[in-house]
N, C-alpha and C positions, 0 to 999 in steps of 0.2 A: 320275072319283075311286076310289080302290085300296079293296074291302070285305072283303078277306083270306076270305072265306067259302071261295073256291076256291084252289087255289097259282095263283103267277104264270105265264101262258102265255110267257113269256120262256125261256131255254134256260135249263137247270138248276134252274127254279125261281127265277132270280134274281128277287127284287120288284122291280115296275115304280117306282122310286124317282119318276117323273117325274108318276105318279097319287095320290102318297102326302101326304096336307095332314096337318100335326101334328092340328089340330079335329078330326079324323076320328078319331083314334087312342083318345081313351078310348068314343067309345061301341060301336069296333069292339071294344074291350078288354072291354066288360062285356056283350055281344053274344057272344063268344067265352067268355067266363068261365060263362054262363048255358047254351052248347050242352055244354062240358065235365061242368059240373055236372050234366046230363040224360044224357051220357053215362055217368058215374059210379055215378049213381042207377040205371040201367039193368043196369050191369053187378053192381054189389052187391044186388041185388034181382030178378035172375035167375033163375026158378021152377028150371033145370034145375040138376042135380048142377054143382059147381065142374069145371071141367077145363081143362086146361092152355089152350085156345083162347078159353074163354070169358069167361077171369079174367086172364091174365098177358099172353098177346097182346091181347085185350081192354085192357086198361089202357096198353098201347104203343102201340095202336092211335088211342086217344083225344085229344084236345088238340089236334090238327094245325092248326085255325084260331086258339088259343089261342097256340101255339109262333109262328107266322108273327107275328100281333102284338106278343108281344113281343120277338120278335128285332128287328123295328125299333125300338121305344122303348126298350129298353135299351142298344142301339148307339148311338141317336141321343143318348139322357143321356152317351154318353161323348163322342162328335165332333161335333155340334152341338147342344152344351146353351144354347138359348137361353132365357130366360124362359119361353116356353111349355112348350117341351119338360121344361124342371126340374119346370114344374106336374103334365105328364101323368105324368110318375115320381112325384112326391110323392102323385098320384090314385090312382096304379094298386097303389103297392107294397104298401098295409095292407089293399088287398083282395083284393091276391092271396095275400097271406101267410094272410088270412081263410079263403079257398077252401083252400089247400091243409092248413090245419088241419081244416077240416070233410073232408075227404079221407083224411087220415092218423088222423082220431079216428071214421072209419064203421064203426059196430061190425059191421057186418053182412057189409062188403068184407073188413074183417080178417080175419072168419071163413073167408070163402071164400079168402082167400088161403093163411091155415093148413092151410086141408081139402086143398090139393095135392098129391100125395104128392114125398115127396125125387127129384130131379131127378138122374140120371148124372154122378159126379164129374166134375169135367175138364171138363162141357161148357159149352154157352154159356146152353142153359138154367138150370143150377143156376145160373150167377155171376147171371143176370136174379132169381131163386128169392134167394139171398142181399140182392141189391140191396134188391128191395121189401121183404125181410120188416123186415131191418134199418131202412131207412126210417120201416116204421109202429112198430117198435118206439122208436127216437127220436123219433120225431113224437109219443110218446105213448100207442098205443095200447092199452099193457097198465095204462094210470090207471084210476082211479075217477072219478066225475061232475065231484067237486067241484075233483079236480085236473085233467081237460082244461079247463073253465071257467078256471083259472087260468092255466092252458100257452096258450090261443087269446087270452088279453087280452095277454100277455107278448108271444106271437109279432108280436101285432097291431102293439103297441107299437113293436118292436124293430123291423121293417119300416121304421117311421115316423120313428124317430130315425137307423137307419142309412142313410137318402135325405137326411135333414135335414143328417146331419155333412157327406156327399160336395157337397149342393150349399153349402151355408155356408162350406166348405173353397173350392173351385173359387169362390165371389164373394170372398174373402178375398184369394185367390193372384192375382185379377186385379187386388184393391184396392192391392195390396203391390208390383206393378209400379215399379221403379225408375226416374225421370225426373232422365236428367241433362242440366244446362241447359250446360255447359261443354265444351267440345270437350276441353279438357287432360284431363279425367276420364276421358276414354275410351282412353288411353294404354296401348298394348299388343295394341289390337284393329286386322286388320285391314279395308283401307278396304271391302270388301264388308260385312264385319258392321257398322261404324257406319251403314253407307248403310241395311241391314236395319233397323237400330233407330230411325234417321229414319224411313224407313215407317212403322215401327210408332209410332211418336210422332204424326205427321201423319194418322193413319188415325183417332187418337183425337182430333186437333181438339186438339195440343198442341205446344208448340215444344218443340226439343233431340232428344233421343234417348229411346227408352220400352225396357225392359229388361223382358223378360214372365220371369216364375217358373219355374223347374222344380218336380218336386213334394220331389226330396231337398233335406237341410240344405245340403250341399255345392252350387252352382253354380257349374256347368263356367268359367263366364266366371271366376272368382275366380281361376285358373292365369296369366289372361292380362292383368288388367286391373295397370298399374304404378304407380297411385296409391293409396296406402294408403287415402285417407279413402273413396274409391270403392270398394275393398273393403269395407273396414267397412259402407257405406250398403249395399251388397248381402247382404252376410253377415246383419245387424241386421235387414234386411227380409223375408229368407226363416225365419229363426228366432221373428221375433214374429208370423207367420200362425197364425190360426186361431183366438184366444182365444177368441172366441165361440164355439168349441166344446168349451168346456172340462166346463162342467156337463152339454151333450149326451153326451159320453164318459162323466162318470161315470154316469148314467143307460143307457147302453146295459151300462157294466161291472157294475152291478148287476142289471140284467134277465137278464144271461146267467148271472152266479154264481146267481140265483134257478132258471132255469129248468135248468142242469143238476143241483141239488141235487135239484128238483124229479122228475128223469127218473133219481135214484140216481145221480149223480156226485160227485167231490170236491167238482170245481170245472168251469168253461169247458175249462180247456184238457185235462182229465179226457176229456171228451167230445169234443173237437177229437181228438186223439190215437189213439183209439181207431179209427176209420176209416181210419188211414192207414196206411203200411208201419212206420213206426218204431214204432206199436204202443204204446206208452207213453211218458207224460210224462220217467218217466225215461231212456229211451233218448234221448230229445230232451235232456236236459239233461247226459248221458254225451259223447255230441257235442259239444256247445257247451264242454264244461268241459276237451275233448281238444285245443280250438283256442285257447280262451282265453289260457292262461299266452304261450304262443307268438307268438299277435299282440301281444300288448300288450306283451311284451318287444322285439319288433319295431317297432312304432309307436314308440315313446320312442326306439330308436334313431334311425328315420327324423325324427322331431322335433327330438333333439339337430342331426341331420347338416343339415336343413332352417334351420333358428336359424345354425348355422356357415356357410351360404350368405350370410347378411345381410353376415357378415363380410366374405367373399371380394367381393362386389360394393359393397364400401364406402362402407354404409351410414352415418350417424352415429352417435356412439358414444351420444348419448340413446339413441335406437333400439333399438341393440345392449342397452343394458341392459336394456330391456323385457323381459320373455318374448314368447316367439312365440305369438302368438290362434290362435284356429283361424280367424281371417278369413285372415289371411297366410300360414297354415300352407300352403296348396294353393299357393300364388304361387312362396314360395320353394321349395318341393318342385319344381315344375314347372323352376324356373329349374335346378335344381342336375342334372333329369332332361336337362334339353338340353346344359347343358355337358358331364356325365359319356358321355352318348350322341352326343354331337355332330349332334344335329338338331336342325333347324328346324322348329318343329311349323306353323307358318304353311306352309310349302313342301311338307312331309308331306301336309298334307290334300288338297293339287293333286294326291295320287295317289290320290284316295279320294272320285272323284266319285261321288254317289248310284244315279244309272244305273248305271254301270258295275258298284258293289257289289251290286246288287240283281239286274243280268240276266247280266253275265259272273261276276260269284262265288257269290252264292247259288243262283242256278237252274241254272248252270252246275253246280255241285258236286253237285246233286238229280240233273243228268244222268247224271252220272261213277257216282254211287254208284246211283240205281233206274232209269234209263232213261227219267225221264218228261220232255216238254217242255212247255215254259211258254211261251204267245204273246198276246200283245195281243189283245184284243177291244173295235176301237173302234168297233163298233157295238152295242156295252151300255153302258149308263149306270150311272156310281156316283149314291150320294148327294149329293155334293158337286163341284163344277168338279176339284178338287184328283185326285180318287180314278181310279185307274186298275181297268180291269176284265181278267185275265186267263185264259184258257182252259190246263186243265192237262191232260193227256192221255198216255198210253202212247205210248213210244217209235215214230214214224213210218219206215215203209219206205218204198222209192221208189215203190211205188203208190197208199197207201191210207194217211191219218191211223190215226194210235195210238187206242187204245180210250179213250171219255172217263171221267176222274176226275173233274173237277168244275172250279168255279173259283175263282179266288183276286181278291181286293180290296183292293190297298193306298192307306192314307190315310198319306203318309208327313210333310206340312208342319205344323208349330203354326199354329194360330188362336185367337182369343180363346174362340169356344166350343166347344174340345177341351179336355177333362182331359190333365193332365201325363202323362207315362210314355209307356209303351208296352203292348203287350199284341195279343193275337190272339181272335176271337171269332166265331161263325158266325150266317148268316142261316136258312143251313139244314144239318142235320147226316145225315150219309149213315147209308143205313137198307137190306139186303133187304128188310125185311120191310113197311117202304113202300115201298120202287123207289125212295128218294131217292139222288140224288148229293152232295157236300157243297159249300157255298158259304162260305166261311172270307174272314176279313179281315184285314188286319196293319195297325196303328194305329203312329205312330209322330210325334214331335214335332221334327222337323229344320226348322231356319230356313227359311223359302222362300227362293228365291234373286231378283234384280232379273231382269226380262227379260232374256234372253240370257247372264245366268251359271247355271252351274251350281252345286247345292247341294254342296257341300265337306262331308266327313263326317270328325271324329277319330277315334280308334281304339275308343273306346268306344260311339260309335257305328254302328261296325262289325260289331264283334263284335252288337249289339242289331239289326241288319239278319238277319244270320244266326240270330241266337235266335228271333226271334219267326217265321222263316220253318222253322222247325225246330218250332214251334206247328203253324204251318198244315201241314206235312208230315204232324202225327200224326191233324190234323182231315181232309185230303185223301186219305190212303192207309188208311184205316181202311175195312176189309171186315167186317162184321158185322151180323148181322141184326136186333136189337134195338136204337132208337136210346137207350133209356136206358144202353147199353153203349158207344155210339160215339163214336169219334176220342179226345178229351180227357176225356173222362167218368171220369178215373181219380184217385187220391188225391192231393192238392196234392203232397205228397211225392217223386209217382213224372210227374207232368204236366210238372215240368220237366227230366226227364231227358231224355228226346229234344230238346228246345230247346238246352239246354246242349252233348249230344253235338255238334250242327249248327253249336254254334261256334267247336269244332275244327277245321271246314273253311275257315275263315276265313282260316288261317297254314298250310295245305296248300300245299308250293310249288308244285306245277301250278294250284290254284285261284287260291294269290295271283298268281302271274305272268298268269292268265289277265285278272283285272281289274284289277290296281294299276297304271294306266298314268296319265301327266300328262297332266291336262286338257287341256292346249294343244298339244303338240307328238306326246302320245299314245306317248311314250318310257316303257317298264317301270321300274319303282320298282328306283334304282339298287342294287348287292347290298349295300354299306354300310349303305343305308338298311332294307335287308331285315330285315338282323341287329338294327339298332335297333330295329325294329318287334317284333322276337321279346323283345329284352330288355325292352321295355317291357310284354310281360305281366305281369312279376315283379317290375316298377316300383312303391313304393308298397304292397305286398302287406299291412304291418303297418297302415298307416289305413286301406287299404280294408276289409282285415277284419273289424279292431275295431269303424270304426263298422256295418258290417253286424251285426255278434255283438251291441253295445251294444242295437242296434232289437230283434235275436231276444231278447234278457231281459227288455228293457222290453215286448214284446208278452204273453212270460210272466207275468211278474212282474203284469200285470194282470189275467193269465186265469188265476192262480192263487189269486186271494182266492175264501173262501167269502163265502157271501152277506152273511153276519156281517161280515166284512172290510170288504166290500167298501161295507158300509154306511156304516163308518167314515171314510171317506177323502173328503176335501172340496177340498183342496189338491192339486192334478195337478202343478204344478210341485214341491212338495217327495216327492212320491209318485215322482218319476220321478229325480228326485236323489237318495233313498235307493236305489230299486231301480240304478241304476249302479254304485253305490259299493258294493254288496251284493254284483254281481257282477263286479266287480272291472275294468270297465270305464270310469270316470270320467278318467281320466288327468288328475286337478287339472282341471277344466274346460278342459282344454286342444285336447279331441277331442269333439264331438256326436254322438248317435247318427242314423245316416241320415235317421232320420224322427223328430220329437221327438211326444210324443201327441198334440197338436192339430192337428199335418197328415198324421198315420201314417194315410192313406186305404185301405190294404190291411188294416190290421184294423178298422178301424172305419166303414168304408165299401163296403169291398169283400170278397173272400171271404177272406182271410187270417189272421181273427181266431185267436189262439193255434197260428198256423200259418206266422208267416212265417221259423221255420227251414226250411220244406218246399225252399225253395231249395238253402241248404247242405247239407240231406241227399241232395237231388239232385243235388249238385255232387261228393257222394262216388260217388255212382252212376257219373257221369262221367268223372271224372277217373280211376277203374278200369276202368269199363267201355269209356273208345275205346281202351285198350289191346290190347285182342279186335283192333282195325281193327290196330293195330300189328303184332299178334304172325301175325296170317294176310298180312300183307304187302300190306294195303289201304290202309295209311298211312303216312308217313314218320317219324313220332311227332319231327317237327322236324328230322332228319337227311339234309344235303343231298348230292350229291356235289360236285367241287370245280368241279365246270363251272356250277353252279349246274341241272344236270339232277334230275329225280326219281327216287329209283330203286324206280317202283313199277309195278307191273307191271297197265293197267286192269282187264284180268280178274279179278284178285284185287278191287279194288277193287268192280265189280259185284258179284261174288261174295259179300263182305261186308254191301256195301249191301242183295242181297236178301233176305241171312240178319235183317240188323236189322228190313228193312221184314215180313218173314216172322215174327218172332218178338216185335217190339216194336212197331210203327207201325201194323199192320193188326190189331191184337187188341182195341183199347181195353182197357175194363174187363173183358173173358171171360178174362184168366190170373190165375194166381197171381205176383205182382209178383216175390217171391225167386224163385220157381222160374224165373221168366222172364229175371230179371238170369243167375240162377246158368249156365242153357242158353246165354245168347249168351256169358259170359266164361268159362265153365267154370270158376268157382271163387266163393265165397263173396265178396262185398265187402270192401273195406279203406280203412281212413281214411288210409292213408301217402300214396299219389300223389297225395291232395288236397293233405296238408302238405306235399310234394315240390313240387308246380304252385307253391301259393302261395309257395315258398322259406320255410316255418313246419320244416323237421323241424330236428329238433335244437334250437330257438329257445325261448328261456325254460326251459332245463332247467339243474339244478344241474352 
């Protein structure tokens, strides 16, 4: 049995998953918690004068056993969330919160942190010093005794409530799975998908076809189902999730508002944005306001055109007289897209098998850019049979393998115990201080194929593979001294920058040609379909941008409430309607936010409270920043020669990739983010490239 006292003896300290038992996690956690508390007490009570080594370095070295336990517990909570694992998470979350409250409210420790002289500007030590000082202040170190006690209670309750929200949502999402009992309801789905749904029903001991829901409001299957009643059934189930979470989220909002005011902030959004690169709520709202009118104008145009498509398709006059519902909009938009771009979506997916997209796409692009090799380690075991383990090394020569970089785990298939969505996390963080190389995991929820078949991806899923591997590269290519500054330990509105930059390589001609091959014949994606794929990138941007903006505005509306205002909100749905109307994104009920409040896991159970906008902020950096690759000749910018060849020099690709690695990926949280972007891009960021990419430039203007 794994005891977590010492690091795993497996390569790269990969956890020995075969030896880990869920019922051992809470006892191991409590042992680790006590050990860390003792380490902190020893630092705080050290009779020697405070020095860098006996204070900051000591803080960074402390708690290694605790990190090992938490890495397992929280990764399992997302990927193996059995009732036993959920109970573990519910048990440790409030205890962990109390522990870190004790750490950050330790007056002796805070005095030592304050006593350390200012470190040289621009050094990693200066970044770590800022990190810890800010963390203490935001953790209540400057409060009086009564305020500290209030803060402890709030933090402990929030830890419990956010865990509860996530657990209740997962249970509700599982319970809301749609069971189709008539095959006619499945018209429009391909045979492989039908078999997967039938297998899902059989696994649950049911007759028929079981569709499990993903996290967003609009389920992808709505684009394919021909049966309007089936679409409505799925959409209603999706929007109806999380009803039991309404009181939980109200408590979370109230406590966050109280905590913010206790710490001297106007509201929780003010507290959050202070540490983001955006810097203020006003800066965030300015960005959202720049995008909203154009996005909504385009969305109305798309809505009308999708409605017109019903006429083209010859639906009954009675149906034409009814407004296009939010359940039907995705289907008719997809029909219009297929007609105008002249592409068969089912046939297109045959060129994007998961294995090829990952290995011949994402891994291949990383080799071109950074010279790294990703190879399978079949001798190493993941935490589930579906998990694959990969070793990442510097490029090898003919005689010797390249230097070790770390391990990547990929967990790509959906299962009932896995949280919806896609994400990256780590089991081991890179640190030169501790001498650790990274072990990271990419998680997705692709439908698992039947034996002998391949998982085929739509274009959104292709982009997600590249996106999550971009996060993985940020963790894997980290080269910093202190673990608190490692890899993706950066502000939310910057952490998405490398991942979104990486999405661009999915459609770069040389990369696309390497992986977009027919699953049966191996033939490359035909030129006309290549064109259609690139056209799809701007298709429906009014809808997708508006549903995303609606979620951003909703997030801010909840988290801009003062404590007094939050206490007065009792009707979640009424508050939501008013917030969307005030932001101008309600579209008369024809469009719903990407996540409604009751199943907005990102902000009520994840780390994105008052921060969901950070994806958009990072996309501004990405849309503008990728131009640096184009300007230096490392990317085509979508321009191909007439014969389909790519007018890009591999040496330019490697030069630009190594530059991005050196300036951004390897630096973790040791950099000034604005300066780093400016140095890489050669100019300050602009929102115009994002407007152009999303087809919104000039839209919504008089």
